[in-house]
Backbone as numpy.savetxt, mean C-alpha at the origin, in Angstrom:
# Nx Ny Nz CAx CAy CAz Cx Cy Cz
-26.77 16.67 2.57 -26.58 15.25 2.54 -25.20 14.92 1.97
-24.49 14.09 2.65 -23.19 13.66 2.15 -23.35 12.39 1.30
-22.57 12.31 0.25 -22.63 11.15 -0.63 -21.20 10.65 -0.80
-20.96 9.33 -0.77 -19.61 8.83 -0.87 -19.04 8.94 -2.28
-17.75 9.12 -2.36 -17.05 9.09 -3.65 -16.79 7.65 -4.02
-16.87 7.35 -5.30 -16.67 6.00 -5.79 -15.54 5.99 -6.81
-14.76 4.89 -6.81 -13.67 4.74 -7.78 -14.25 4.61 -9.17
-13.91 5.56 -10.05 -14.44 5.54 -11.41 -13.38 5.10 -12.43
-12.15 5.46 -12.20 -11.05 5.07 -13.09 -9.82 4.74 -12.26
-8.96 3.86 -12.79 -7.74 3.51 -12.07 -6.65 3.14 -13.07
-5.45 3.35 -12.64 -4.27 3.05 -13.50 -3.16 2.49 -12.63
-2.44 1.54 -13.13 -1.34 0.93 -12.42 -0.05 1.13 -13.23
1.03 1.41 -12.50 2.35 1.56 -13.10 3.31 0.65 -12.33
4.16 -0.06 -13.06 5.16 -0.92 -12.46 6.51 -0.51 -13.06
7.39 0.00 -12.21 8.69 0.51 -12.66 8.50 1.52 -13.81
7.45 2.33 -13.69 7.17 3.39 -14.66 6.38 2.97 -15.87
6.19 1.68 -16.08 5.44 1.20 -17.24 3.94 1.19 -16.90
3.16 1.82 -17.79 1.72 1.89 -17.57 1.04 0.59 -17.97
0.19 0.09 -17.11 -0.57 -1.12 -17.37 -2.01 -0.74 -17.76
-2.14 -0.16 -18.93 -3.45 0.30 -19.41 -4.34 -0.92 -19.69
-5.48 -0.98 -19.02 -6.45 -2.03 -19.25 -6.08 -3.40 -18.72
-4.99 -3.51 -17.97 -4.53 -4.83 -17.52 -4.84 -5.12 -16.06
-5.02 -4.09 -15.25 -5.25 -4.28 -13.84 -6.74 -4.50 -13.55
-7.06 -5.62 -12.92 -8.44 -5.92 -12.56 -8.77 -5.27 -11.23
-7.89 -5.45 -10.23 -8.11 -4.87 -8.91 -6.82 -4.83 -8.12
-6.82 -3.98 -7.10 -5.72 -3.99 -6.13 -6.35 -4.01 -4.74
-5.62 -4.61 -3.82 -5.99 -4.54 -2.40 -4.97 -3.66 -1.75
-5.43 -2.50 -1.33 -4.56 -1.45 -0.75 -4.00 -1.97 0.59
-2.75 -1.63 0.90 -2.17 -2.07 2.19 -3.02 -1.63 3.38
-3.20 -2.55 4.32 -3.88 -2.21 5.58 -2.87 -1.55 6.49
-3.28 -0.47 7.13 -2.43 0.20 8.12 -2.83 -0.36 9.49
-1.99 -1.22 10.02 -2.29 -1.91 11.24 -1.21 -1.67 12.28
-1.62 -1.28 13.48 -0.66 -1.09 14.58 -0.54 -2.40 15.35
0.67 -2.64 15.84 0.89 -3.79 16.73 0.70 -3.31 18.15
-0.39 -3.73 18.76 -0.74 -3.30 20.11 -0.65 -4.50 21.06
-0.03 -4.26 22.22 0.10 -5.33 23.22 -0.53 -4.89 24.52
-1.11 -5.86 25.22 -1.68 -5.58 26.53 -0.59 -5.22 27.53
-0.87 -4.20 28.37 0.03 -3.85 29.47 -0.83 -3.55 30.69
-0.47 -4.22 31.78 -1.16 -3.94 33.04 -0.10 -3.84 34.11
0.12 -2.66 34.60 1.07 -2.42 35.66 0.39 -2.32 37.02
1.20 -2.18 38.03 0.64 -2.04 39.38 -0.30 -0.85 39.47
-1.38 -1.03 40.18 -2.36 0.03 40.36 -3.35 0.16 39.21
-3.22 -0.69 38.22 -4.16 -0.65 37.10 -5.16 -1.78 37.26
-6.43 -1.45 37.11 -7.48 -2.44 37.30 -7.68 -3.32 36.08
-7.17 -2.90 34.95 -7.28 -3.67 33.71 -6.17 -3.24 32.77
-5.87 -4.04 31.76 -4.81 -3.65 30.85 -5.24 -2.57 29.86
-4.23 -1.91 29.33 -4.42 -1.01 28.19 -3.53 -1.52 27.07
-3.88 -1.17 25.87 -3.06 -1.56 24.72 -1.98 -0.52 24.50
-0.71 -0.96 24.43 0.38 -0.03 24.13 0.88 -0.29 22.73
1.30 0.76 22.08 1.73 0.73 20.68 3.16 0.23 20.58
3.36 -0.85 19.88 4.70 -1.43 19.69 5.15 -1.32 18.23
4.57 -0.36 17.50 4.96 -0.16 16.10 3.88 -0.69 15.15
4.25 -0.77 13.91 3.29 -1.22 12.90 3.50 -2.66 12.48
2.46 -3.24 11.93 2.55 -4.58 11.34 3.11 -4.46 9.93
3.60 -5.53 9.35 4.13 -5.48 7.97 3.10 -4.95 7.00
3.60 -4.25 6.00 2.74 -3.71 4.93 2.75 -4.66 3.75
1.57 -5.00 3.28 1.48 -5.84 2.09 0.33 -5.38 1.23
0.42 -5.69 -0.04 -0.68 -5.38 -0.94 -0.82 -6.49 -1.96
-1.95 -6.54 -2.58 -2.21 -7.54 -3.60 -2.77 -6.87 -4.84
-2.45 -7.42 -5.98 -2.99 -6.93 -7.25 -3.41 -8.11 -8.09
-4.46 -7.92 -8.84 -4.93 -8.94 -9.77 -4.96 -8.33 -11.16
-4.39 -9.07 -12.11 -4.31 -8.62 -13.50 -5.12 -9.56 -14.38
-5.51 -9.10 -15.55 -6.38 -9.87 -16.44 -5.72 -11.01 -17.18
-4.45 -11.21 -16.97 -3.72 -12.29 -17.64 -2.27 -12.26 -17.24
-1.45 -13.15 -17.79 -0.03 -13.21 -17.40 0.69 -11.90 -17.65
1.59 -11.55 -16.71 2.35 -10.29 -16.79 3.84 -10.66 -16.73
4.48 -10.66 -17.90 5.88 -11.08 -17.99 6.81 -10.20 -17.17
6.60 -8.88 -17.20 7.48 -7.97 -16.44 7.44 -8.29 -14.94
6.25 -8.58 -14.43 6.13 -8.89 -13.00 6.75 -10.25 -12.72
6.53 -11.21 -13.58 7.13 -12.53 -13.42 8.64 -12.43 -13.32
9.25 -11.56 -14.09 10.70 -11.38 -14.06 11.20 -10.65 -12.81
10.28 -10.14 -12.01 10.66 -9.49 -10.73 10.65 -10.47 -9.57
10.28 -11.70 -9.82 10.25 -12.74 -8.78 11.67 -12.96 -8.25
11.80 -13.07 -6.92 13.11 -13.31 -6.32 13.96 -12.08 -6.18
13.36 -10.89 -6.31 14.09 -9.62 -6.17 14.85 -9.64 -4.85
16.13 -9.31 -4.89 16.97 -9.37 -3.70 16.79 -8.17 -2.75
16.49 -7.01 -3.30 16.37 -5.80 -2.48 14.99 -5.69 -1.87
14.92 -5.25 -0.60 13.64 -5.08 0.07 12.73 -4.10 -0.65
13.33 -3.06 -1.24 12.54 -2.04 -1.95 12.76 -2.12 -3.43
12.94 -3.31 -3.96 13.37 -3.50 -5.34 12.37 -3.16 -6.41
11.08 -3.20 -6.13 10.07 -2.98 -7.16 9.26 -1.72 -6.81
9.26 -0.76 -7.73 8.48 0.47 -7.58 7.13 0.29 -8.26
6.06 0.48 -7.50 4.72 0.39 -8.06 3.94 1.67 -7.73
3.06 2.05 -8.64 2.26 3.26 -8.44 0.85 2.96 -8.91
-0.10 3.34 -8.10 -1.51 3.11 -8.42 -2.23 4.46 -8.29
-2.98 4.84 -9.31 -3.69 6.11 -9.30 -5.18 5.82 -9.55
-6.01 6.40 -8.71 -7.44 6.23 -8.88 -8.13 7.56 -8.87
-9.18 7.69 -9.68 -9.99 8.90 -9.63 -11.35 8.50 -9.04
-11.66 9.17 -7.93 -12.90 8.90 -7.21 -13.85 10.08 -7.45
-15.08 9.77 -7.79 -16.04 10.83 -8.06 -17.26 10.72 -7.14
-17.68 11.89 -6.67 -18.88 12.00 -5.87 -20.04 12.30 -6.84
-20.98 11.40 -6.96 -22.07 11.58 -7.91 -23.07 12.66 -7.48
-23.00 13.10 -6.24 -23.88 14.18 -5.78 -23.35 15.53 -6.23
-22.02 15.73 -6.07 -21.42 17.02 -6.40 -20.67 17.02 -7.72
-20.30 15.83 -8.20 -19.50 15.73 -9.42 -18.01 15.88 -9.16
-17.63 16.19 -7.93 -16.21 16.42 -7.61 -15.42 15.13 -7.80
-14.24 15.29 -8.43 -13.31 14.17 -8.66 -12.08 14.37 -7.80
-11.72 13.34 -7.04 -10.53 13.35 -6.22 -9.52 12.34 -6.79
-8.26 12.73 -6.78 -7.20 11.82 -7.22 -6.53 11.23 -5.99
-6.49 9.92 -5.92 -5.80 9.22 -4.84 -4.70 8.36 -5.47
-3.47 8.63 -5.01 -2.31 7.93 -5.55 -1.61 7.15 -4.46
-1.22 5.94 -4.78 -0.46 5.10 -3.83 0.85 4.74 -4.52
1.96 5.01 -3.83 3.30 4.67 -4.32 3.88 3.67 -3.34
4.44 2.57 -3.86 5.03 1.56 -3.00 6.39 1.10 -3.53
7.20 0.61 -2.61 8.43 -0.10 -2.97 8.43 -1.38 -2.15
8.87 -2.46 -2.76 8.90 -3.73 -2.07 9.32 -4.83 -2.98
8.93 -6.04 -2.61 9.21 -7.20 -3.46 8.03 -8.16 -3.37
7.94 -8.97 -4.40 6.79 -9.87 -4.51 7.01 -11.12 -3.66
6.04 -11.40 -2.82 6.09 -12.62 -2.00 5.47 -13.81 -2.74
4.46 -13.53 -3.51 3.73 -14.62 -4.18 3.24 -14.17 -5.54
3.47 -15.00 -6.54 2.94 -14.76 -7.88 2.10 -16.00 -8.22
0.82 -15.79 -8.45 -0.12 -16.88 -8.69 -0.68 -16.71 -10.10
-0.29 -17.61 -10.98 -0.78 -17.54 -12.38 -2.12 -18.23 -12.55
-2.68 -18.76 -11.47 -4.04 -19.30 -11.50 -4.24 -20.51 -12.37
-5.49 -20.76 -12.69 -5.90 -21.90 -13.50 -6.09 -21.43 -14.93
-5.57 -22.22 -15.85 -5.71 -21.89 -17.28 -6.67 -22.89 -17.93
-7.69 -22.36 -18.61 -8.61 -23.19 -19.38 -8.79 -22.53 -20.75
-8.62 -23.27 -21.81 -8.82 -22.70 -23.13 -10.20 -22.07 -23.26
-10.22 -20.88 -23.82 -11.48 -20.20 -24.05 -12.06 -19.48 -22.84
-11.34 -19.51 -21.71 -11.83 -18.84 -20.50 -10.80 -17.83 -20.02
-11.30 -16.83 -19.36 -10.43 -15.78 -18.81 -9.61 -16.35 -17.67
-8.37 -15.89 -17.55 -7.52 -16.30 -16.43 -7.03 -15.04 -15.72
-6.62 -15.20 -14.48 -6.10 -14.07 -13.73 -4.69 -14.33 -13.28
-3.98 -13.26 -13.02 -2.58 -13.29 -12.59 -2.55 -12.46 -11.31
-2.28 -13.13 -10.19 -2.35 -12.45 -8.89 -0.94 -12.31 -8.29
-0.72 -11.15 -7.69 0.59 -10.86 -7.09 0.39 -10.30 -5.68
1.15 -10.88 -4.73 1.14 -10.39 -3.34 2.53 -9.85 -3.07
2.60 -8.60 -2.62 3.89 -7.93 -2.40 4.06 -7.49 -0.97
5.26 -7.65 -0.45 5.63 -7.13 0.87 6.32 -5.79 0.64
5.96 -4.80 1.43 6.40 -3.43 1.16 7.37 -2.91 2.23
8.34 -2.14 1.76 9.22 -1.42 2.69 8.92 0.08 2.64
8.10 0.49 1.67 7.75 1.91 1.51 6.30 2.00 1.03
5.57 2.98 1.59 4.17 3.18 1.22 3.85 4.66 1.37
3.26 5.22 0.34 2.82 6.64 0.41 1.45 6.75 -0.23
0.55 7.48 0.45 -0.79 7.73 -0.05 -0.94 9.26 -0.20
-1.22 9.69 -1.41 -1.37 11.11 -1.72 -2.80 11.35 -2.19
-3.45 12.34 -1.57 -4.86 12.66 -1.87 -4.90 14.06 -2.42
-5.27 14.21 -3.70 -5.30 15.52 -4.36 -4.02 16.30 -4.15
-2.89 15.64 -4.29 -1.59 16.28 -4.18 -1.05 16.44 -2.77
-1.81 16.07 -1.76 -1.38 16.20 -0.36 -1.01 14.82 0.18
0.22 14.68 0.67 0.64 13.40 1.25 -0.05 13.21 2.59
-0.90 12.20 2.67 -1.63 11.90 3.90 -0.88 10.88 4.74
-0.30 9.88 4.10 0.45 8.83 4.80 1.74 8.59 4.03
2.86 8.49 4.74 4.11 8.09 4.15 4.88 7.26 5.17
5.17 6.02 4.82 5.87 5.12 5.70 7.10 4.60 4.97
8.27 4.91 5.49 9.53 4.39 4.97 10.11 3.53 6.09
9.88 2.23 6.01 10.27 1.32 7.08 11.77 1.39 7.34
12.57 1.32 6.29 14.03 1.30 6.44 14.58 2.66 6.86
13.90 3.74 6.50 14.33 5.09 6.85 13.78 5.58 8.19
12.97 4.73 8.84 12.38 5.04 10.13 11.56 6.35 10.06
10.73 6.44 9.02 9.91 7.61 8.78 8.45 7.15 8.73
7.58 7.90 9.43 6.15 7.57 9.38 5.36 8.88 9.53
4.95 9.44 8.39 4.16 10.64 8.37 2.67 10.28 8.32
1.89 10.90 9.18 0.43 10.74 9.16 -0.16 12.13 9.28
-0.87 12.56 8.26 -1.48 13.88 8.29 -0.48 15.00 8.48
0.72 14.85 7.93 1.75 15.89 8.04 2.63 15.81 9.27
2.37 14.87 10.15 3.16 14.73 11.39 4.03 13.49 11.28
5.35 13.65 11.50 6.28 12.54 11.47 6.30 11.86 12.84
5.65 10.73 12.96 5.53 10.05 14.24 6.87 9.48 14.74
7.85 9.37 13.87 9.13 8.80 14.26 10.25 9.82 14.43
9.97 11.10 14.24 11.02 12.14 14.29 11.74 12.17 15.63
11.01 12.10 16.72 11.64 12.16 18.03 12.48 10.91 18.30
12.04 9.79 17.79 12.84 8.55 17.97 14.14 8.62 17.18
14.08 9.14 15.94 15.32 9.30 15.15 16.27 10.26 15.85
15.72 11.37 16.36 16.55 12.36 17.07 17.17 11.75 18.32
16.39 10.96 19.08 16.89 10.36 20.31 18.03 9.39 20.03
18.03 8.78 18.85 19.08 7.82 18.51 20.22 8.47 17.73
20.14 9.78 17.53 21.21 10.51 16.84 21.18 10.31 15.33
20.02 10.01 14.78 19.90 9.79 13.35 19.52 11.07 12.59
19.34 12.16 13.32 18.97 13.42 12.65 20.00 14.49 12.97
């Protein structure tokens, strides 16, 4: 019988600073392809053709105001903010623990300080647009996307290598 692994512990780092006990949740970037219908002569129906990926974005929620993140608002560089998220997932059937790490570079699109009420908890939400995304599972890079470097590794295969070579970038 297979049993799913569940997130048991998590840690967030922003520009190398550890946010111990401050991160409530993160929404991991969705990996979405931009597919368009194509129907040429002799085809009875369209097929979806791959036109690249959709923008990468992620969201994080913190347990209160985060001054360091607030000071990153308006970052001029596309890859200006380095963020790292590490989670330990455990399978309660086997006890096995897997480490899943996400590394991103980007800039914040939206900083929402929420509603403040005396005596009540408040949240600090951040939405970031990414130019770089890497997912590492137990030390193995499963996904690495460098938008500006035209690199896209999936399961050890660089999907953009032939395109870079065709354009003389390698």
